[in-house]
C-alpha positions as CSV (number, residue, x, y, z in Angstrom):
1,M,-53.9,24.9,-10.7
2,T,-56.5,26.0,-13.2
3,V,-55.8,26.9,-16.7
4,P,-57.5,30.1,-17.8
5,I,-60.4,29.7,-20.3
6,G,-58.7,31.8,-22.9
7,S,-55.6,29.5,-22.8
8,R,-57.9,26.3,-23.1
9,R,-59.7,27.8,-26.0
10,D,-56.4,28.6,-27.7
11,A,-55.1,25.0,-27.1
12,I,-58.4,23.5,-28.5
13,A,-58.3,25.8,-31.6
14,T,-54.7,24.8,-32.2
15,L,-55.5,21.1,-31.8
16,V,-58.5,21.4,-34.2
17,E,-56.4,23.2,-36.7
18,E,-53.6,20.6,-36.6
19,E,-56.1,17.8,-36.8
20,S,-57.7,19.4,-39.8
21,A,-54.4,19.8,-41.5
22,R,-53.5,16.2,-40.9
23,C,-57.0,15.1,-42.2
24,N,-56.5,17.3,-45.3
25,R,-53.2,15.8,-46.0
26,L,-54.5,12.3,-45.5
27,R,-57.2,13.1,-48.1
28,E,-54.6,14.4,-50.5
29,I,-52.6,11.2,-50.0
30,T,-55.6,9.0,-50.7
31,Q,-56.3,10.8,-53.9
32,Q,-52.6,10.6,-55.0
33,R,-52.5,6.9,-54.2
34,E,-55.7,6.3,-56.2
35,A,-54.3,8.1,-59.2
36,L,-51.0,6.2,-58.8
37,G,-52.8,2.9,-58.6
38,A,-54.7,3.6,-61.8
39,R,-51.5,4.4,-63.5
40,I,-49.9,1.2,-62.1
41,Q,-52.9,-1.0,-63.2
42,A,-52.8,0.6,-66.7
43,G,-49.6,-1.3,-67.0
44,F,-47.2,-0.8,-70.0
45,A,-49.9,0.8,-72.2
46,G,-50.8,3.3,-69.6
47,M,-47.2,4.3,-69.1
48,L,-46.2,4.4,-72.6
49,G,-49.2,6.2,-74.2
50,S,-48.0,7.1,-77.7
51,D,-44.4,7.7,-76.7
52,R,-41.6,5.2,-77.5
53,I,-39.8,4.3,-74.4
54,D,-36.7,2.1,-73.6
55,T,-37.4,-1.0,-71.5
56,N,-34.8,0.1,-68.9
57,D,-36.8,3.4,-68.6
58,L,-40.0,1.4,-68.1
59,V,-38.4,-0.6,-65.3
60,A,-37.0,2.5,-63.7
61,H,-40.4,4.2,-64.0
62,R,-42.3,1.2,-62.5
63,Q,-39.7,1.1,-59.6
64,S,-40.1,4.9,-59.1
65,L,-43.9,4.6,-59.0
66,A,-43.6,1.7,-56.4
67,Q,-41.3,3.8,-54.2
68,L,-43.7,6.7,-54.4
69,E,-46.6,4.4,-53.4
70,A,-44.6,3.1,-50.5
71,S,-43.7,6.6,-49.3
72,L,-47.3,7.8,-49.5
73,R,-48.6,4.6,-47.7
74,T,-46.1,5.2,-44.9
75,E,-46.9,8.9,-44.6
76,A,-50.7,8.0,-44.5
77,E,-50.0,5.3,-41.7
78,E,-48.1,7.9,-39.6
79,L,-50.7,10.6,-40.1
80,T,-53.4,8.1,-39.0
81,K,-51.4,7.1,-35.9
82,A,-51.1,10.8,-34.9
83,M,-54.8,11.7,-35.5
84,I,-57.2,11.9,-32.6
85,H,-60.3,11.1,-34.6
86,V,-60.8,8.1,-36.9
87,P,-60.7,9.4,-40.5
88,E,-63.4,8.3,-42.9
89,G,-62.6,5.2,-44.9
90,T,-60.1,3.8,-42.4
């Protein structure tokens, strides 16, 4: 059984579109993780800025940032597994 050329082209176009979307999302995640890493490295001063903040709020904020980092890392790992090509920087 032969697949018609038009169907193959459509399938390839769909595959390229999906791969491109995964690649774009992976790039976004990388940028988000870099920004998040900078905030985490800035420590208390980076989180406080000029605002006064309760210690409990700081702890909750740091935990929230750590959870966000873990979620982004997991999403990036899953995207990388699903990708056909090897993304840059991997």
